[in-house]
VOBA-1610 file (N, C-alpha, C; in pm, whole numbers, padded with zeros to 5 digits, always signed):
BEGIN
Met-06623-05572-05738Met-06539-05537-05608Met-06453-05410-05646Ile-06401-05431-05765Ile-06300-05322-05806Ile-06360-05196-05803Ile-06480-05173-05846Ile-06551-05048-05840Ile-06572-05003-05709His-06600-05100-05618His-06622-05061-05471His-06503-05041-05397Val-06395-05080-05430Val-06241-05041-05388Val-06226-04898-05442Ile-06244-04865-05554Ile-06217-04749-05610Ile-06301-04638-05557Phe-06428-04684-05514Phe-06519-04560-05453Phe-06479-04559-05319Ser-06435-04652-05234Ser-06381-04658-05100Ser-06247-04576-05094Ala-06157-04562-05196Ala-06035-04500-05211Ala-06051-04342-05228Ile-06164-04317-05302Ile-06208-04193-05325Ile-06258-04129-05214Ile-06343-04196-05133Ile-06389-04156-04986Ile-06281-04122-04906Val-06204-04202-04892Val-06048-04199-04789Val-05985-04082-04843Phe-05974-04042-04976Phe-05897-03921-05009Phe-05972-03797-04971Cys-06106-03789-05014Cys-06199-03661-04964Cys-06172-03643-04821Phe-06193-03766-04712Phe-06213-03770-04587Phe-06071-03698-04503Thr-05967-03757-04581Thr-05836-03734-04539Thr-05820-03569-04569Leu-05852-03522-04678Leu-05824-03389-04701Leu-05914-03282-04618Cys-06036-03342-04592Cys-06125-03271-04473Cys-06065-03262-04336Ala-06008-03385-04311Ala-05939-03396-04167Ala-05833-03311-04157Ile-05757-03283-04261Ile-05649-03204-04245Ile-05684-03061-04235Val-05788-03023-04318Val-05831-02877-04307Val-05905-02867-04157Tyr-05967-02961-04108Tyr-06021-02948-03973Tyr-05953-02940-03861Phe-05823-03054-03874Phe-05740-03051-03764Phe-05637-02958-03748Arg-05616-02897-03876Arg-05499-02781-03865Arg-05522-02673-03759Pro-05628-02588-03745Pro-05660-02503-03642Pro-05639-02587-03500Ile-05707-02678-03496Ile-05692-02733-03371Ile-05541-02780-03305Ala-05486-02824-03398Ala-05323-02850-03350Ala-05247-02714-03332Val-05278-02594-03389Val-05236-02471-03345Val-05279-02440-03205Arg-05389-02453-03175Arg-05450-02421-03044Arg-05381-02523-02922Ile-05361-02634-02968Ile-05314-02743-02862Ile-05165-02747-02843Gly-05093-02686-02929Gly-04941-02674-02967Gly-04889-02815-03022Leu-04959-02869-03102Leu-04923-02991-03187Leu-04861-02931-03307Leu-04727-02880-03295Leu-04682-02807-03393Leu-04516-02843-03399Ser-04453-02840-03525Ser-04316-02864-03533Ser-04250-02721-03526Leu-04148-02695-03431Leu-04098-02569-03405Leu-03965-02560-03486Pro-03930-02452-03544Pro-03803-02436-03604Pro-03681-02447-03480Thr-03583-02524-03533Thr-03464-02546-03441Thr-03347-02528-03542Ser-03246-02556-03485Ser-03114-02570-03551Ser-03121-02691-03680Arg-03195-02797-03626Arg-03194-02924-03723Arg-03306-02908-03811Lys-03424-02845-03773Lys-03542-02821-03854Lys-03537-02687-03913Lys-03528-02680-04032Lys-03504-02532-04103Lys-03618-02490-04187His-03745-02539-04143His-03860-02496-04200His-03905-02351-04180Gly-03852-02279-04080Gly-03868-02155-04056Gly-03997-02114-03979Asn-04098-02166-03976Asn-04209-02132-03899Asn-04274-02236-03821Gln-04380-02224-03760Gln-04451-02323-03680Gln-04544-02424-03793Ile-04525-02556-03782Ile-04607-02627-03886Ile-04690-02725-03811Pro-04818-02717-03830Pro-04917-02830-03763Pro-04874-02967-03797Leu-04869-03067-03696Leu-04832-03206-03722Leu-04959-03286-03729Val-05027-03254-03835Val-05181-03320-03832Val-05194-03428-03932Gly-05075-03438-04014Gly-05100-03536-04144Gly-05109-03679-04095Gly-05024-03706-04013Gly-05071-03862-03935Gly-05188-03898-03878Ile-05254-03801-03810Ile-05382-03814-03765Ile-05483-03811-03868Ala-05488-03738-03958Ala-05571-03705-04072Ala-05559-03831-04155Met-05443-03890-04177Met-05425-04034-04261Met-05496-04119-04201Leu-05469-04126-04060Leu-05540-04250-03973Leu-05689-04227-03975Phe-05735-04104-03981Phe-05870-04091-03969Phe-05944-04157-04118Gly-05885-04094-04235Gly-05915-04136-04346Gly-05908-04285-04364Ile-05811-04357-04348Ile-05795-04484-04339Ile-05877-04554-04260Ser-05931-04506-04153Ser-06018-04578-04043Ser-06181-04573-04138Ile-06216-04446-04208Ile-06315-04439-04276Ile-06323-04554-04370Gly-06214-04565-04449Gly-06198-04657-04548Gly-06228-04802-04509Leu-06172-04828-04421Leu-06187-04965-04359Leu-06345-04993-04324Leu-06414-04893-04294Leu-06563-04893-04263Leu-06632-04931-04406Ala-06583-04844-04490Ala-06652-04833-04617Ala-06614-04970-04712Leu-06500-05047-04680Leu-06444-05141-04751Leu-06525-05269-04709Asn-06568-05361-04800Asn-06636-05468-04777Asn-06571-05590-04760Ile-06489-05592-04652Ile-06402-05713-04659Ile-06377-05737-04486Ser-06360-05859-04477Ser-06326-05890-04321Ser-06208-05834-04249Leu-06232-05783-04137Leu-06101-05722-04082Leu-06047-05811-03972Arg-06098-05917-03956Arg-06044-06032-03861Arg-05910-06060-03873Pro-05829-06061-03989Pro-05713-06109-03990Pro-05624-05987-03959Tyr-05667-05882-03956Tyr-05589-05746-03924Tyr-05623-05683-03764Arg-05675-05762-03695Arg-05717-05722-03558Arg-05589-05666-03484Ile-05483-05755-03490Ile-05356-05730-03432Ile-05290-05608-03487Leu-05302-05581-03608Leu-05247-05453-03668Leu-05313-05331-03634Leu-05443-05348-03631Leu-05516-05228-03577Leu-05494-05202-03416Leu-05482-05301-03367Leu-05455-05310-03213Leu-05296-05219-03196Val-05198-05281-03264Val-05057-05205-03255Val-05062-05067-03328Ile-05138-05041-03400Ile-05162-04883-03461Ile-05217-04803-03362Ile-05314-04851-03291Ile-05395-04765-03179Ile-05277-04732-03082Gly-05213-04841-03040Gly-05123-04804-02918Gly-05001-04741-02979Met-04955-04735-03085Met-04840-04676-03137Met-04878-04527-03166Val-04993-04501-03224Val-05038-04363-03251Val-05041-04283-03117Phe-05097-04336-03025Phe-05115-04282-02890Phe-04976-04234-02832Phe-04875-04315-02828Phe-04731-04283-02776Phe-04672-04190-02877Ser-04691-04190-03000Ser-04647-04106-03096Ser-04707-03979-03088Phe-04839-03967-03047Phe-04919-03828-03008Phe-04830-03783-02912Leu-04807-03860-02787Leu-04743-03802-02678Leu-04590-03728-02736Asp-04523-03807-02809Asp-04409-03764-02849Asp-04397-03645-02931Asp-04505-03620-03028Asp-04520-03480-03113Asp-04550-03393-03006Leu-04610-03405-02886Leu-04646-03307-02809Leu-04543-03278-02699His-04461-03363-02655His-04379-03346-02545His-04222-03412-02590Glu-04215-03459-02686Glu-04074-03511-02752Glu-04023-03606-02627Leu-04079-03752-02633Leu-04045-03855-02548Leu-03880-03884-02575Ser-03812-03927-02479Ser-03689-03978-02479Ser-03674-04097-02565His-03518-04096-02639His-03523-04219-02718His-03538-04356-02646Lys-03499-04376-02515Lys-03508-04499-02472Lys-03656-04525-02459Thr-03757-04443-02421Thr-03896-04456-02419Thr-03948-04514-02547Lys-03916-04441-02665Lys-03973-04494-02798Lys-03906-04607-02833Phe-03793-04631-02795Phe-03718-04775-02840Phe-03804-04876-02771Phe-03835-04855-02631Phe-03909-04962-02555Phe-04041-04971-02600Val-04122-04874-02642Val-04254-04901-02695Val-04250-04961-02814Gln-04159-04936-02908Gln-04127-04996-03036Gln-04116-05151-03001Phe-04023-05185-02929Phe-03973-05338-02907Phe-04125-05400-02859Val-04218-05326-02742Val-04317-05379-02715Val-04411-05422-02821Ile-04432-05317-02912Ile-04530-05323-03031Ile-04474-05450-03121Ala-04339-05447-03142Ala-04277-05541-03234Ala-04311-05676-03181Leu-04291-05712-03039Leu-04326-05831-02973Leu-04489-05850-03004Ile-04566-05777-02987Ile-04714-05802-02995Ile-04742-05840-03147Met-04673-05764-03251Met-04685-05818-03378Met-04663-05958-03409Val-04535-06012-03360Val-04467-06106-03383Val-04559-06235-03304His-04597-06205-03189His-04641-06319-03088His-04807-06343-03115Phe-04862-06234-03142Phe-05025-06245-03143Phe-05036-06214-03293Gly-04973-06157-03360Gly-05002-06129-03520Gly-04945-06249-03592His-04859-06348-03532His-04786-06438-03623His-04708-06387-03718Leu-04664-06263-03705Leu-04578-06203-03821Leu-04449-06253-03791Val-04400-06376-03845Val-04262-06416-03782Val-04181-06457-03945Ile-04074-06406-03931Ile-03975-06436-04052Ile-03916-06570-04016Asn-03955-06693-04098Asn-03901-06813-04023Asn-03758-06855-04123Asn-03763-06795-04243Asn-03625-06826-04307Asn-03596-06699-04393Leu-03468-06705-04435Leu-03417-06583-04521Leu-03410-06614-04676Gly-03438-06737-04712Gly-03432-06769-04841Gly-03292-06814-04865Asn-03277-06813-05003Asn-03133-06872-05037Asn-03052-06773-05101Phe-02992-06673-05006Phe-02936-06556-05048Phe-02775-06544-05027Leu-02726-06666-04995Leu-02587-06694-04978Leu-02548-06803-05063Phe-02606-06850-05160Phe-02575-06971-05247Phe-02568-07092-05162Phe-02609-07094-05061Phe-02589-07229-04977Phe-02739-07281-04951Gly-02827-07252-05023Gly-02960-07309-04972Gly-03055-07218-04899Asn-03167-07276-04877Asn-03270-07178-04790Asn-03192-07183-04639Ile-03187-07048-04588Ile-03140-07043-04446Ile-03263-07042-04359Gly-03278-07138-04270Gly-03386-07127-04175Gly-03345-07062-04049Leu-03406-06986-03970Leu-03393-06912-03855Leu-03405-06983-03728Gly-03511-07081-03752Gly-03547-07160-03613Gly-03555-07093-03492Ala-03478-07116-03379Ala-03521-07042-03267Ala-03488-06881-03250Ile-03424-06848-03351Ile-03376-06707-03337Ile-03490-06639-03438Ser-03580-06708-03497Ser-03690-06621-03582Ser-03766-06517-03513Leu-03809-06547-03362Leu-03873-06435-03317Leu-03784-06306-03274Pro-03664-06320-03220Pro-03579-06199-03207Pro-03547-06136-03338Phe-03508-06227-03462Phe-03472-06170-03588Phe-03591-06068-03615Thr-03717-06129-03623Thr-03843-06046-03675Thr-03860-05920-03581Val-03850-05935-03455Val-03853-05816-03374Val-03759-05728-03412Ile-03640-05746-03436Ile-03541-05654-03488Ile-03566-05603-03607Ala-03601-05688-03712Ala-03636-05636-03843Ala-03760-05533-03845Ile-03857-05551-03758Ile-03968-05474-03738Ile-03922-05324-03710Met-03842-05343-03593Met-03791-05223-03520Met-03700-05125-03635Ala-03613-05197-03695Ala-03545-05143-03810Ala-03622-05070-03924Val-03724-05143-03951Val-03813-05078-04073Val-03882-04972-04018Ile-03929-04954-03902Ile-03992-04848-03844Ile-03885-04722-03829Asn-03765-04765-03780Asn-03688-04655-03766Asn-03627-04590-03890Ala-03613-04671-03968Ala-03566-04649-04128Ala-03674-04548-04172Ile-03786-04587-04167Ile-03900-04486-04235Ile-03893-04367-04153Asn-03900-04357-04028Asn-03889-04248-03944Asn-03789-04157-04001Met-03666-04211-04011Met-03558-04129-04049Met-03585-04069-04197Met-03653-04101-04289Met-03674-04059-04392Met-03784-03946-04399Asp-03828-03910-04272Asp-03925-03785-04289Asp-03826-03669-04246Gly-03784-03613-04336Gly-03669-03509-04312Gly-03693-03386-04420Met-03785-03406-04513Met-03797-03296-04609Met-03934-03330-04661Asp-03981-03191-04707Asp-04136-03192-04762Asp-04177-03298-04849Gly-04259-03391-04840Gly-04292-03454-04945Gly-04222-03601-04967Leu-04110-03603-04886Leu-04005-03706-04918Leu-04075-03844-04868Leu-04109-03873-04732Leu-04166-03987-04704Leu-04270-04035-04745Gly-04368-03934-04761Gly-04488-03958-04833Gly-04482-04018-04981Ser-04377-03947-05043Ser-04389-03993-05204Ser-04295-04145-05188Ile-04193-04154-05099Ile-04163-04283-05129Ile-04235-04403-05046Ala-04321-04383-04952Ala-04411-04473-04915Ala-04508-04494-05012Leu-04556-04383-05082Leu-04654-04411-05183Leu-04607-04526-05279Cys-04473-04488-05324Cys-04422-04575-05435Cys-04389-04725-05385Gln-04359-04741-05251Gln-04335-04855-05203Gln-04477-04956-05191Phe-04581-04866-05143Phe-04725-04930-05132Phe-04781-04993-05274Leu-04744-04877-05378Leu-04792-04924-05524Leu-04720-05038-05550Leu-04603-05072-05538Leu-04509-05210-05569Leu-04559-05305-05498Leu-04605-05293-05372Leu-04655-05413-05290Leu-04810-05431-05333Ile-04890-05344-05371Ile-05025-05370-05438Ile-05026-05442-05550Phe-04918-05414-05636Phe-04878-05491-05754Phe-04847-05656-05726Leu-04756-05669-05624Leu-04717-05801-05599Leu-04841-05878-05512Ser-04914-05825-05439Ser-05014-05884-05362Ser-05128-05919-05469Trp-05146-05834-05569Trp-05235-05869-05664Trp-05200-05974-05759Tyr-05060-05984-05768Tyr-05009-06104-05838Tyr-05032-06226-05784Ile-04999-06224-05668Ile-04992-06355-05594Ile-05144-06388-05544Gly-05248-06316-05556Gly-05366-06337-05535Gly-05434-06299-05372Tyr-05347-06209-05307Tyr-05376-06168-05184Tyr-05441-06022-05189Phe-05570-06038-05229Phe-05664-05938-05275Phe-05698-05837-05164His-05710-05916-05039His-05751-05812-04913His-05638-05716-04881Asp-05502-05778-04884Asp-05400-05707-04860Asp-05380-05583-04966Cys-05422-05631-05098Cys-05415-05534-05205Cys-05516-05419-05181Tyr-05636-05461-05134Tyr-05748-05358-05120Tyr-05721-05263-04994Leu-05656-05320-04893Leu-05603-05223-04779Leu-05504-05118-04832Met-05401-05177-04909Met-05300-05089-04945Met-05363-04984-05021Ile-05442-05007-05115Ile-05505-04903-05209Ile-05578-04799-05103Ile-05634-04815-05001Ile-05694-04739-04921Ile-05571-04649-04866Ile-05485-04726-04822Ile-05362-04647-04745Ile-05296-04555-04848Ser-05273-04595-04970Ser-05215-04506-05084Ser-05303-04388-05095Ser-05433-04414-05094Ser-05528-04289-05116Ser-05510-04192-05007Ala-05493-04218-04884Ala-05477-04139-04781Ala-05337-04057-04789Leu-05224-04148-04848Leu-05099-04069-04857Leu-05105-03991-04957Leu-05189-04001-05073Leu-05198-03911-05193Leu-05245-03783-05144Ala-05362-03803-05046Ala-05421-03676-05003Ala-05337-03588-04918Phe-05240-03664-04824Phe-05152-03593-04758Phe-05053-03516-04848Leu-05022-03562-04939Leu-04928-03508-05029Leu-04973-03378-05111Val-05103-03369-05124Val-05165-03251-05161Val-05125-03122-05073Phe-05098-03162-04941Phe-05068-03039-04857Phe-04928-03043-04848Asn-04849-03142-04854Asn-04697-03157-04813Asn-04592-03160-04921Phe-04646-03202-05046Phe-04538-03209-05140Phe-04483-03072-05162Pro-04358-03052-05224Pro-04283-02926-05233Pro-04306-02893-05387Tyr-04425-02855-05425Tyr-04462-02820-05591Tyr-04375-02717-05633Lys-04370-02617-05547Lys-04297-02483-05596Lys-04151-02488-05526Lys-04062-02435-05575Lys-03914-02413-05562Lys-03897-02372-05414Lys-03967-02262-05360Lys-03932-02218-05242Lys-04091-02232-05153Arg-04179-02344-05194Arg-04290-02346-05113Arg-04265-02404-04979Lys-04361-02325-04869Lys-04347-02381-04736Lys-04467-02463-04708Ser-04424-02597-04677Ser-04526-02691-04616Ser-04617-02647-04529Arg-04744-02694-04560Arg-04842-02629-04462Arg-04880-02742-04354Ile-04836-02854-04356Ile-04855-02942-04258Ile-04745-03053-04286Phe-04713-03123-04159Phe-04626-03236-04161Phe-04700-03356-04111Met-04639-03460-04115Met-04720-03588-04067Met-04675-03616-03930Gly-04567-03568-03901Gly-04531-03595-03743Gly-04487-03723-03721Asp-04440-03769-03577Asp-04417-03905-03547Asp-04511-03979-03552Ile-04663-03943-03545Ile-04771-04022-03568Ile-04768-04074-03724Gly-04736-03996-03811Gly-04756-04036-03926Gly-04651-04133-03987Ser-04523-04108-03945Ser-04407-04172-03990Ser-04431-04317-03921Thr-04468-04319-03791Thr-04480-04444-03733Thr-04586-04536-03771Leu-04719-04466-03810Leu-04811-04525-03894Leu-04763-04580-04017Ile-04699-04524-04086Ile-04643-04572-04241Ile-04545-04688-04219Gly-04470-04681-04099Gly-04344-04784-04064Gly-04439-04914-04049Ile-04531-04897-03952Ile-04608-05014-03913Ile-04669-05074-04008Leu-04748-05016-04116Leu-04824-05046-04203Leu-04729-05160-04318Leu-04603-05048-04341Leu-04541-05104-04456Leu-04481-05249-04390Val-04423-05244-04262Val-04361-05379-04230Val-04452-05477-04204Trp-04559-05457-04179Trp-04673-05570-04170Trp-04697-05614-04288Phe-04716-05553-04411Phe-04743-05601-04554Phe-04615-05665-04615Leu-04506-05615-04571Leu-04388-05671-04620Leu-04333-05805-04556Ile-04362-05831-04449Ile-04346-05964-04384Ile-04458-06046-04427Asn-04583-05997-04423Asn-04699-06075-04461Asn-04689-06143-04606Leu-04655-06047-04710Leu-04637-06098-04827Leu-04516-06184-04855Ser-04396-06160-04792Ser-04280-06234-04815Ser-04308-06357-04761Lys-04368-06398-04655Lys-04389-06519-04596Lys-04507-06610-04660Asn-04591-06549-04750Asn-04700-06617-04793Asn-04656-06613-04957Ser-04556-06577-04995Ser-04534-06570-05142Ser-04388-06621-05180Ala-04348-06714-05072Ala-04179-06749-05101Ala-04182-06834-05240Ser-04283-06905-05275Ser-04269-07003-05396Ser-04265-06903-05520Val-04339-06786-05494Val-04336-06699-05622Val-04245-06571-05636Ile-04229-06526-05506Ile-04165-06410-05495Ile-04034-06415-05414Asn-03915-06405-05446Asn-03784-06398-05379Asn-03803-06300-05247His-03724-06347-05139His-03742-06262-05028His-03657-06141-05036Val-03541-06133-05125Val-03473-06030-05156Val-03557-05924-05213Val-03640-05951-05294Val-03717-05836-05371Val-03769-05738-05274Phe-03821-05808-05155Phe-03870-05707-05063Phe-03753-05590-04998Leu-03638-05634-04996Leu-03517-05552-04956Leu-03496-05444-05065Trp-03508-05507-05184Trp-03487-05398-05310Trp-03605-05295-05304Ile-03722-05324-05250Ile-03847-05227-05245Ile-03791-05132-05127Met-03730-05189-05039Met-03705-05109-04905Met-03550-05034-04926Ala-03490-05057-05033Ala-03338-05036-05041Ala-03313-04888-04993Ile-03378-04774-05045Ile-03318-04663-05002Ile-03345-04634-04843Pro-03461-04667-04810Pro-03468-04637-04651Pro-03341-04720-04575Leu-03341-04842-04615Leu-03232-04925-04538Leu-03108-04891-04571Phe-03061-04845-04686Phe-02944-04783-04699Phe-02902-04648-04633Asp-03005-04585-04611Asp-02997-04459-04535Asp-02964-04470-04397Val-03058-04553-04332Val-03034-04592-04195Val-02898-04630-04159Ile-02882-04750-04232Ile-02745-04819-04198Ile-02632-04711-04224Asn-02622-04654-04325Asn-02514-04540-04353Asn-02509-04444-04241Val-02615-04402-04189Val-02619-04300-04085Val-02606-04332-03955Val-02636-04452-03935Val-02587-04521-03774Val-02448-04566-03792Phe-02401-04604-03899Phe-02248-04645-03936Phe-02176-04515-03902Arg-02195-04396-03979Arg-02139-04279-03956Arg-02132-04222-03792Arg-02256-04246-03732Arg-02261-04215-03611Arg-02172-04296-03515Ile-02144-04407-03536Ile-02084-04494-03452Ile-01930-04469-03477Cys-01904-04430-03608Cys-01746-04411-03653Cys-01703-04243-03573Asn-01795-04166-03565Asn-01801-04041-03506Asn-01809-04031-03355Gln-01821-04152-03313Gln-01843-04159-03146Gln-01982-04108-03115Lys-02072-04109-03166Lys-02216-04043-03140Lys-02301-04140-03114His-02402-04096-03048His-02510-04198-02988His-02599-04220-03141Ile-02642-04340-03158Ile-02696-04397-03272Ile-02829-04321-03298Phe-02897-04244-03214Phe-03018-04170-03204Phe-03000-04005-03207His-02870-03997-03203His-02821-03865-03218His-02858-03786-03361Ala-02952-03691-03340Ala-03008-03636-03460Ala-02902-03563-03539Asp-02891-03549-03648Asp-02786-03473-03728Asp-02863-03449-03867Arg-02792-03368-03943Arg-02829-03365-04082Arg-02733-03416-04211Gln-02706-03551-04172Gln-02622-03637-04271Gln-02722-03734-04337His-02852-03730-04364His-02926-03808-04438His-02896-03781-04584Leu-02929-03875-04665Leu-02930-03857-04815Leu-02993-03723-04871His-03122-03693-04811His-03190-03582-04846His-03095-03446-04799His-03043-03443-04688His-02981-03326-04654His-02855-03306-04707Ile-02783-03403-04769Ile-02658-03392-04839Ile-02685-03351-04979Leu-02798-03409-05024Leu-02834-03368-05169Leu-02874-03216-05164His-02945-03165-05058His-03002-03013-05047His-02866-02946-05021Lys-02781-02974-04938Lys-02655-02895-04910Lys-02571-02893-05031Ser-02577-02981-05128Ser-02499-02988-05252Ser-02547-02890-05359Gly-02654-02812-05314Gly-02695-02718-05413Gly-02850-02725-05487Leu-02911-02849-05450Leu-03026-02888-05517Leu-03134-02832-05419Asn-03267-02809-05497Asn-03367-02725-05419Asn-03437-02866-05367Tyr-03546-02824-05284Tyr-03618-02930-05217Tyr-03683-03039-05321Leu-03750-02961-05433Leu-03819-03042-05511Leu-03717-03131-05598Ser-03623-03087-05632Ser-03509-03189-05720Ser-03472-03294-05612Ser-03433-03270-05485Ser-03381-03346-05394Ser-03490-03447-05373Val-03607-03444-05374Val-03709-03534-05312Val-03738-03626-05452Leu-03745-03554-05571Leu-03771-03630-05704Leu-03663-03741-05729Ile-03533-03684-05712Ile-03401-03767-05709Ile-03434-03908-05627Ile-03450-03880-05498Ile-03451-03991-05393Ile-03572-04080-05442Val-03700-04015-05481Val-03826-04107-05499Val-03805-04184-05612Ile-03744-04114-05735Ile-03722-04208-05851Ile-03626-04328-05826Leu-03519-04282-05737Leu-03414-04377-05739Leu-03490-04493-05628Ser-03563-04467-05539Ser-03628-04562-05474Ser-03721-04667-05545Leu-03795-04589-05628Leu-03887-04658-05716Leu-03807-04751-05820Leu-03701-04691-05896Leu-03626-04791-05965Leu-03579-04913-05882Phe-03517-04906-05783Phe-03484-05005-05687Phe-03570-05108-05688Gly-03689-05059-05641Gly-03803-05157-05617Gly-03850-05239-05759Val-03862-05167-05854Val-03889-05206-06014Val-03778-05314-06036Ala-03656-05284-06031Ala-03543-05353-06057Ala-03556-05493-05998Gly-03570-05485-05864Gly-03595-05611-05783Gly-03701-05710-05848Ile-03822-05624-05862Ile-03930-05712-05919Ile-03907-05782-06049Val-03839-05695-06148Val-03817-05736-06277Val-03721-05849-06265Met-03613-05850-06182Met-03524-05959-06161Met-03576-06076-06121Asn-03683-06070-06035Asn-03752-06206-05991Asn-03822-06269-06098Phe-03900-06191-06185Phe-03984-06230-06299Phe-03886-06283-06407Leu-03764-06254-06396Leu-03647-06300-06506Leu-03588-06423-06437His-03618-06458-06305His-03557-06575-06250His-03429-06567-06212Val-03391-06443-06160Val-03243-06415-06129Val-03236-06476-05994Ser-03161-06545-05944Ser-03148-06625-05825Ser-03139-06526-05686Glu-03201-06570-05594Glu-03183-06469-05487Glu-03038-06440-05433Ser-02956-06534-05457Ser-02802-06508-05406Ser-02745-06399-05505Val-02793-06400-05633Val-02721-06285-05726Val-02783-06156-05712Met-02916-06179-05672Met-02991-06041-05653Met-02947-05971-05519Phe-02919-06052-05423Phe-02863-06023-05282Phe-02719-05948-05315Met-02622-06019-05392Met-02505-05963-05410Met-02483-05823-05486Ile-02583-05820-05601Ile-02598-05700-05681Ile-02645-05583-05580Leu-02740-05626-05491Leu-02787-05527-05386Leu-02670-05463-05302Leu-02579-05563-05252Leu-02462-05541-05169Leu-02373-05424-05258Val-02346-05457-05370Val-02265-05370-05468Val-02322-05228-05462Cys-02471-05228-05488Cys-02538-05111-05509Cys-02510-05013-05349Phe-02526-05106-05249Phe-02523-05034-05112Phe-02366-04992-05113Gly-02267-05073-05167Gly-02130-05004-05149Gly-02112-04870-05215Gly-02185-04881-05340Gly-02158-04753-05429Gly-02232-04654-05351Tyr-02343-04664-05301Tyr-02412-04555-05250Tyr-02339-04511-05112Met-02297-04607-05052Met-02195-04545-04921Met-02075-04447-04959Phe-02012-04502-05068Phe-01913-04433-05129Phe-01943-04290-05176Met-02050-04294-05265Met-02095-04158-05316Met-02167-04058-05204Val-02237-04111-05135Val-02302-04019-05032Val-02174-03960-04926Asn-02099-04043-04858Asn-01973-04031-04790Asn-01902-03921-04851Tyr-01866-03968-04976Tyr-01767-03879-05060Tyr-01825-03731-05067Arg-01947-03720-05113Arg-02023-03607-05132Arg-02020-03513-04996Ser-02058-03603-04897Ser-02066-03540-04760Ser-01926-03471-04716Arg-01825-03554-04731Arg-01686-03494-04687Arg-01653-03384-04788Arg-01687-03393-04899Arg-01661-03286-04981Arg-01726-03129-04937Gln-01850-03145-04904Gln-01944-03047-04872Gln-01884-02996-04752Asn-01829-03082-04643Asn-01785-03017-04530Asn-01658-02955-04545Lys-01573-03001-04642Lys-01441-02927-04664Lys-01468-02785-04723Ile-01582-02778-04808Ile-01610-02661-04874Ile-01671-02555-04772Asn-01746-02623-04681Asn-01808-02547-04585Asn-01707-02489-04481Leu-01601-02571-04444Leu-01478-02529-04364Leu-01392-02416-04427Ile-01369-02430-04557Ile-01297-02330-04635Ile-01375-02188-04637Thr-01509-02188-04647Thr-01605-02078-04645Thr-01598-02009-04518Gln-01592-02074-04420Gln-01574-02046-04255Gln-01464-01978-04226Glu-01342-02022-04281Glu-01208-01981-04259Glu-01199-01855-04324Met-01247-01850-04466Met-01230-01727-04549Met-01342-01603-04490Ser-01450-01634-04455Ser-01529-01553-04378Ser-01473-01501-04250Gly-01391-01566-04179Gly-01337-01544-04061Gly-01231-01437-04081Glu-01149-01460-04191Glu-01050-01377-04228Glu-01094-01228-04236
//
């Protein structure tokens, strides 16, 4: 079976590469492009075919993989629905209210028909297991939407989201293999192979390399749905072996970033969906780091958080202690990122005043 999975992963990699090459000129003809704006600094028109190509490659992999797809029917359904609306968003830039409503419906389908429900939070506050009871459904819906948006917000620099998602899937592959969820493991290997093919075209190998394709909203949404599906599925089926908090450690950097950004927008009296350049990757880049260095720092940091969570779980550190450590890390993250941002803003203000004189 392992040889068969490896062969399927190679097929996915090759088909995703071919799909990118084939879809790129089509995207140019139909206007499926990311245009330069004051917020998007890529300088030229970039085809948004990464997400479509990955979906195509993953679909081929599912056909080649010799496993039953029956448990994943709802997952495939929501992917088809979400990709359709994401395609429209890439073409016409849908409103935030429309996207939020679609995410809400998709999350409801995953919870109700896919039975993807978080029933308890584990013992993360020293008081024993915290059962959610009647609020388990709305809590899960909010959690699904939070992860999808956190993943989407990380897609702001060449190679960043693809690299982080690849690391997260590799960690989840290890956990699913460890607890014996081999079908989930095989599917995530297929997904990782498609991500790797996308990074061939998107990772910032050279200091001033211009990315040839972006994944678009289709890709970021696809990754968000896949990640949240396997995160919740593994967490609810491995509670006796893997602490719930481990999955927060794996998702630490995207969650830290989205919470910090939303908090800053609220404090500045801006809409929470108001786009800006205050994400971690923007702050690192504005501080003088090139794209490659910024991406590597964030990806390594994300991987270290995930590995640390898994190691603490195997060392039998309690969920409560792991959660408290994560809160301390989040506090440190908030302080460092916001301090760096304020310092950079002061430098920019002084520079503008000097240039005005």
